[in-house]
MMTF fields as JSON, N, C-alpha, C and O atoms, coordinates in Angstrom:
{
  "mmtfVersion": "1.0.0",
  "mmtfProducer": "UNKNOWN",
  "numBonds": 235,
  "numAtoms": 236,
  "numGroups": 59,
  "numChains": 1,
  "numModels": 1,
  "chainsPerModel": [1],
  "groupsPerChain": [59],
  "chainIdList": ["A"],
  "bondAtomList": [4, 2, 8, 6, 12, 10, 16, 14, 20, 18, 24, 22, 28, 26, 32, 30, 36, 34, 40, 38, 44, 42, 48, 46, 52, 50, 56, 54, 60, 58, 64, 62, 68, 66, 72, 70, 76, 74, 80, 78, 84, 82, 88, 86, 92, 90, 96, 94, 100, 98, 104, 102, 108, 106, 112, 110, 116, 114, 120, 118, 124, 122, 128, 126, 132, 130, 136, 134, 140, 138, 144, 142, 148, 146, 152, 150, 156, 154, 160, 158, 164, 162, 168, 166, 172, 170, 176, 174, 180, 178, 184, 182, 188, 186, 192, 190, 196, 194, 200, 198, 204, 202, 208, 206, 212, 210, 216, 214, 220, 218, 224, 222, 228, 226, 232, 230],
  "bondOrderList": [1, 1, 1, 1, 1, 1, 1, 1, 1, 1, 1, 1, 1, 1, 1, 1, 1, 1, 1, 1, 1, 1, 1, 1, 1, 1, 1, 1, 1, 1, 1, 1, 1, 1, 1, 1, 1, 1, 1, 1, 1, 1, 1, 1, 1, 1, 1, 1, 1, 1, 1, 1, 1, 1, 1, 1, 1, 1],
  "groupList": [{"groupName": "MET", "atomNameList": ["N", "CA", "C", "O"], "elementList": ["N", "C", "C", "O"], "formalChargeList": [0, 0, 0, 0], "bondAtomList": [1, 0, 2, 1, 3, 2], "bondOrderList": [1, 1, 2], "singleLetterCode": "M", "chemCompType": "L-PEPTIDE LINKING"}, {"groupName": "ALA", "atomNameList": ["N", "CA", "C", "O"], "elementList": ["N", "C", "C", "O"], "formalChargeList": [0, 0, 0, 0], "bondAtomList": [1, 0, 2, 1, 3, 2], "bondOrderList": [1, 1, 2], "singleLetterCode": "A", "chemCompType": "L-PEPTIDE LINKING"}, {"groupName": "ASN", "atomNameList": ["N", "CA", "C", "O"], "elementList": ["N", "C", "C", "O"], "formalChargeList": [0, 0, 0, 0], "bondAtomList": [1, 0, 2, 1, 3, 2], "bondOrderList": [1, 1, 2], "singleLetterCode": "N", "chemCompType": "L-PEPTIDE LINKING"}, {"groupName": "ILE", "atomNameList": ["N", "CA", "C", "O"], "elementList": ["N", "C", "C", "O"], "formalChargeList": [0, 0, 0, 0], "bondAtomList": [1, 0, 2, 1, 3, 2], "bondOrderList": [1, 1, 2], "singleLetterCode": "I", "chemCompType": "L-PEPTIDE LINKING"}, {"groupName": "LYS", "atomNameList": ["N", "CA", "C", "O"], "elementList": ["N", "C", "C", "O"], "formalChargeList": [0, 0, 0, 0], "bondAtomList": [1, 0, 2, 1, 3, 2], "bondOrderList": [1, 1, 2], "singleLetterCode": "K", "chemCompType": "L-PEPTIDE LINKING"}, {"groupName": "LEU", "atomNameList": ["N", "CA", "C", "O"], "elementList": ["N", "C", "C", "O"], "formalChargeList": [0, 0, 0, 0], "bondAtomList": [1, 0, 2, 1, 3, 2], "bondOrderList": [1, 1, 2], "singleLetterCode": "L", "chemCompType": "L-PEPTIDE LINKING"}, {"groupName": "VAL", "atomNameList": ["N", "CA", "C", "O"], "elementList": ["N", "C", "C", "O"], "formalChargeList": [0, 0, 0, 0], "bondAtomList": [1, 0, 2, 1, 3, 2], "bondOrderList": [1, 1, 2], "singleLetterCode": "V", "chemCompType": "L-PEPTIDE LINKING"}, {"groupName": "SER", "atomNameList": ["N", "CA", "C", "O"], "elementList": ["N", "C", "C", "O"], "formalChargeList": [0, 0, 0, 0], "bondAtomList": [1, 0, 2, 1, 3, 2], "bondOrderList": [1, 1, 2], "singleLetterCode": "S", "chemCompType": "L-PEPTIDE LINKING"}, {"groupName": "GLY", "atomNameList": ["N", "CA", "C", "O"], "elementList": ["N", "C", "C", "O"], "formalChargeList": [0, 0, 0, 0], "bondAtomList": [1, 0, 2, 1, 3, 2], "bondOrderList": [1, 1, 2], "singleLetterCode": "G", "chemCompType": "PEPTIDE LINKING"}, {"groupName": "ARG", "atomNameList": ["N", "CA", "C", "O"], "elementList": ["N", "C", "C", "O"], "formalChargeList": [0, 0, 0, 0], "bondAtomList": [1, 0, 2, 1, 3, 2], "bondOrderList": [1, 1, 2], "singleLetterCode": "R", "chemCompType": "L-PEPTIDE LINKING"}, {"groupName": "HIS", "atomNameList": ["N", "CA", "C", "O"], "elementList": ["N", "C", "C", "O"], "formalChargeList": [0, 0, 0, 0], "bondAtomList": [1, 0, 2, 1, 3, 2], "bondOrderList": [1, 1, 2], "singleLetterCode": "H", "chemCompType": "L-PEPTIDE LINKING"}, {"groupName": "THR", "atomNameList": ["N", "CA", "C", "O"], "elementList": ["N", "C", "C", "O"], "formalChargeList": [0, 0, 0, 0], "bondAtomList": [1, 0, 2, 1, 3, 2], "bondOrderList": [1, 1, 2], "singleLetterCode": "T", "chemCompType": "L-PEPTIDE LINKING"}, {"groupName": "GLU", "atomNameList": ["N", "CA", "C", "O"], "elementList": ["N", "C", "C", "O"], "formalChargeList": [0, 0, 0, 0], "bondAtomList": [1, 0, 2, 1, 3, 2], "bondOrderList": [1, 1, 2], "singleLetterCode": "E", "chemCompType": "L-PEPTIDE LINKING"}, {"groupName": "GLN", "atomNameList": ["N", "CA", "C", "O"], "elementList": ["N", "C", "C", "O"], "formalChargeList": [0, 0, 0, 0], "bondAtomList": [1, 0, 2, 1, 3, 2], "bondOrderList": [1, 1, 2], "singleLetterCode": "Q", "chemCompType": "L-PEPTIDE LINKING"}, {"groupName": "PRO", "atomNameList": ["N", "CA", "C", "O"], "elementList": ["N", "C", "C", "O"], "formalChargeList": [0, 0, 0, 0], "bondAtomList": [1, 0, 2, 1, 3, 2], "bondOrderList": [1, 1, 2], "singleLetterCode": "P", "chemCompType": "L-PEPTIDE LINKING"}, {"groupName": "ASP", "atomNameList": ["N", "CA", "C", "O"], "elementList": ["N", "C", "C", "O"], "formalChargeList": [0, 0, 0, 0], "bondAtomList": [1, 0, 2, 1, 3, 2], "bondOrderList": [1, 1, 2], "singleLetterCode": "D", "chemCompType": "L-PEPTIDE LINKING"}, {"groupName": "TYR", "atomNameList": ["N", "CA", "C", "O"], "elementList": ["N", "C", "C", "O"], "formalChargeList": [0, 0, 0, 0], "bondAtomList": [1, 0, 2, 1, 3, 2], "bondOrderList": [1, 1, 2], "singleLetterCode": "Y", "chemCompType": "L-PEPTIDE LINKING"}],
  "groupTypeList": [0, 1, 2, 3, 4, 3, 4, 5, 6, 4, 7, 5, 2, 8, 9, 10, 1, 4, 10, 3, 1, 11, 1, 10, 7, 5, 8, 5, 4, 4, 3, 8, 2, 12, 11, 6, 13, 14, 15, 2, 14, 13, 11, 9, 8, 4, 3, 1, 13, 3, 8, 16, 5, 5, 13, 6, 11, 12, 12],
  "groupIdList": [1, 2, 3, 4, 5, 6, 7, 8, 9, 10, 11, 12, 13, 14, 15, 16, 17, 18, 19, 20, 21, 22, 23, 24, 25, 26, 27, 28, 29, 30, 31, 32, 33, 34, 35, 36, 37, 38, 39, 40, 41, 42, 43, 44, 45, 46, 47, 48, 49, 50, 51, 52, 53, 54, 55, 56, 57, 58, 59],
  "secStructList": [7, 7, 3, 3, 3, 3, 3, 3, 7, 1, 7, 7, 6, 6, 7, 7, 2, 2, 2, 2, 2, 2, 2, 2, 2, 6, 6, 7, 7, 1, 6, 6, 7, 3, 3, 3, 3, 3, 7, 1, 2, 2, 2, 2, 2, 2, 2, 2, 2, 2, 4, 4, 4, 3, 3, 3, 3, 3, 7],
  "xCoordList": [-31.969, -32.377, -31.422, -31.008, -31.081, -30.128, -30.777, -31.995, -29.934, -30.39, -29.698, -28.645, -30.308, -29.761, -29.61, -30.53, -28.456, -28.214, -28.463, -27.856, -29.362, -29.78, -29.462, -29.779, -28.836, -28.476, -29.015, -28.869, -29.643, -30.142, -28.994, -28.451, -28.619, -27.469, -27.854, -27.014, -29.092, -29.554, -30.81, -31.544, -31.043, -32.152, -33.505, -33.617, -34.528, -35.892, -36.613, -37.735, -35.994, -36.617, -36.89, -36.009, -38.115, -38.475, -38.752, -38.955, -38.764, -39.027, -40.529, -41.316, -40.911, -42.317, -42.819, -42.068, -44.07, -44.654, -44.562, -44.325, -44.75, -44.664, -43.244, -43.062, -42.245, -40.859, -40.523, -39.813, -41.028, -40.814, -41.486, -40.907, -42.705, -43.428, -42.693, -42.662, -42.108, -41.35, -40.126, -39.824, -39.419, -38.251, -38.665, -37.982, -39.775, -40.246, -40.657, -40.467, -41.217, -41.614, -40.39, -40.489, -39.237, -37.988, -37.321, -36.316, -37.877, -37.311, -36.251, -35.428, -36.263, -35.262, -35.919, -36.836, -35.449, -36.05, -35.048, -35.416, -33.792, -32.766, -31.582, -31.379, -30.802, -29.59, -28.681, -28.48, -28.14, -27.249, -27.933, -27.257, -29.275, -29.987, -29.707, -29.675, -29.504, -29.283, -30.301, -30.762, -30.641, -31.549, -31.15, -30.539, -31.496, -31.263, -32.633, -33.467, -32.843, -34.12, -33.897, -32.804, -34.925, -34.795, -34.73, -35.352, -33.978, -33.844, -35.011, -34.944, -36.085, -37.259, -37.785, -37.318, -38.733, -39.225, -39.826, -39.712, -40.459, -41.055, -39.971, -40.102, -38.918, -37.826, -37.111, -36.762, -36.891, -36.227, -37.05, -36.482, -38.368, -39.228, -39.111, -39.084, -39.04, -38.876, -37.531, -37.435, -36.497, -35.16, -35.156, -34.522, -35.852, -35.907, -36.576, -36.199, -37.565, -38.288, -37.452, -37.485, -36.699, -35.958, -34.459, -33.76, -33.976, -32.559, -31.618, -30.471, -32.073, -31.23, -30.961, -30.119, -31.661, -31.457, -30.654, -30.275, -30.394, -29.883, -28.505, -28.037, -27.864, -26.658, -27.015, -27.402, -26.891, -27.317, -26.125, -25.339, -25.994, -24.966, -25.64, -26.515, -25.214, -25.782, -24.928, -23.699, -25.593, -24.893, -24.919, -24.379],
  "yCoordList": [-14.752, -16.148, -16.881, -16.332, -18.094, -18.885, -19.411, -19.563, -19.683, -20.246, -21.574, -21.86, -22.379, -23.674, -23.69, -23.311, -24.127, -24.271, -25.731, -26.637, -25.949, -27.301, -27.534, -26.699, -28.67, -29.013, -30.402, -31.335, -30.534, -31.827, -32.581, -32.122, -33.736, -34.482, -35.812, -36.445, -36.244, -37.479, -37.181, -36.237, -37.986, -37.789, -38.015, -38.77, -37.344, -37.537, -38.621, -38.991, -39.13, -40.177, -41.427, -41.925, -41.933, -43.167, -43.028, -44.034, -41.814, -41.607, -41.527, -41.368, -41.637, -41.493, -40.104, -39.132, -40.009, -38.731, -37.687, -36.509, -38.119, -37.176, -36.644, -35.484, -37.472, -37.022, -36.027, -35.05, -36.271, -35.329, -33.993, -32.932, -34.048, -32.829, -32.063, -30.833, -32.773, -32.126, -31.418, -30.291, -32.072, -31.451, -30.199, -29.178, -30.269, -29.107, -27.973, -26.801, -28.315, -27.272, -26.553, -25.412, -27.226, -26.592, -25.829, -25.151, -25.935, -25.239, -26.04, -25.472, -27.363, -28.23, -29.085, -29.855, -28.947, -29.695, -30.56, -31.609, -30.138, -30.877, -31.145, -30.448, -32.165, -32.447, -31.226, -30.662, -30.826, -29.672, -28.38, -27.395, -28.358, -27.161, -26.908, -27.835, -25.627, -25.232, -24.186, -23.401, -24.181, -23.178, -22.865, -23.691, -21.68, -21.276, -21.108, -20.331, -21.845, -21.841, -21.444, -21.638, -20.887, -20.568, -21.847, -22.855, -21.787, -22.937, -22.917, -22.277, -23.626, -23.71, -25.144, -25.954, -25.477, -26.863, -27.37, -28.556, -26.497, -26.922, -27.372, -28.415, -26.593, -26.944, -28.197, -29.062, -28.308, -29.487, -30.756, -31.82, -30.65, -31.796, -32.246, -33.444, -31.288, -31.621, -32.296, -33.261, -31.78, -32.371, -33.79, -34.682, -34.002, -35.333, -36.336, -37.508, -35.877, -36.777, -37.194, -38.357, -36.249, -36.56, -36.337, -36.02, -36.502, -36.277, -37.148, -36.763, -38.313, -39.222, -38.697, -39.246, -37.648, -37.038, -35.745, -35.193, -35.261, -33.906, -33.864, -34.819, -32.705, -32.329, -31.03, -30.058, -31.005, -29.86, -29.248, -29.952, -27.912, -27.191, -26.013, -25.352, -25.773, -24.663, -23.431, -23.504, -22.299, -21.032, -20.185, -19.079],
  "zCoordList": [-29.074, -29.182, -30.122, -31.143, -29.783, -30.564, -31.837, -31.921, -32.822, -34.089, -34.334, -33.764, -35.193, -35.576, -37.093, -37.818, -37.568, -38.999, -39.364, -38.793, -40.321, -40.688, -42.16, -43.007, -42.464, -43.832, -44.163, -43.374, -45.338, -45.795, -46.458, -47.463, -45.903, -46.415, -47.06, -47.7, -46.908, -47.547, -48.358, -48.064, -49.368, -50.289, -49.615, -48.649, -50.147, -49.678, -50.477, -50.131, -51.528, -52.349, -51.529, -50.828, -51.622, -50.954, -49.464, -48.784, -48.943, -47.505, -47.255, -48.188, -46.003, -45.627, -45.989, -45.917, -46.372, -46.788, -45.67, -45.938, -44.422, -43.303, -43.13, -42.762, -43.39, -43.268, -44.372, -44.134, -45.577, -46.681, -46.358, -46.59, -45.824, -45.46, -44.363, -44.381, -43.421, -42.351, -42.916, -42.524, -43.836, -44.466, -45.228, -45.159, -45.952, -46.7, -45.759, -46.084, -44.597, -43.642, -43.067, -42.615, -43.088, -42.656, -43.8, -43.588, -45.012, -46.158, -46.889, -47.607, -46.714, -47.327, -48.405, -48.119, -49.647, -50.74, -51.493, -52.022, -51.55, -52.275, -51.361, -50.367, -51.708, -50.962, -51.038, -52.113, -49.911, -49.858, -49.466, -49.17, -49.456, -49.011, -47.541, -46.732, -47.203, -45.813, -45.415, -46.245, -44.161, -43.631, -42.19, -41.512, -41.739, -40.352, -39.705, -40.17, -38.633, -37.929, -36.476, -35.946, -35.822, -34.394, -33.557, -33.89, -32.484, -31.582, -30.606, -29.557, -30.961, -30.095, -30.104, -30.904, -29.249, -29.179, -30.492, -30.798, -31.268, -32.532, -33.515, -34.154, -33.631, -34.534, -34.039, -34.842, -32.747, -32.186, -32.443, -32.687, -32.392, -32.676, -34.118, -34.399, -35.038, -36.454, -36.692, -37.45, -36.038, -36.17, -35.599, -36.164, -34.497, -33.889, -34.824, -34.856, -35.583, -36.472, -37.685, -38.088, -38.273, -39.503, -39.33, -40.292, -38.123, -37.835, -38.641, -38.871, -39.076, -39.855, -41.261, -41.972, -41.67, -42.985, -42.913, -43.946, -41.708, -41.523, -40.904, -40.284, -41.098, -40.358, -39.652, -40.301, -38.336, -37.542, -36.831, -36.197, -36.941, -36.189, -35.489, -36.048, -34.262, -33.495, -33.715, -33.737, -33.878, -34.099, -32.86, -32.857]
}
């Protein structure tokens, strides 16, 4: 199964509470944090919601 590498590139300060919660559910808390997640519909939905804060690369 493929994985996706996700990096937080913009601050969470002043964002909607749901967007902050989504970032935390992906394991991202500070600018520069990276995580590797499975490429599935749940992860893609989270990326779609807060994509403006992220840098995504497929592995």
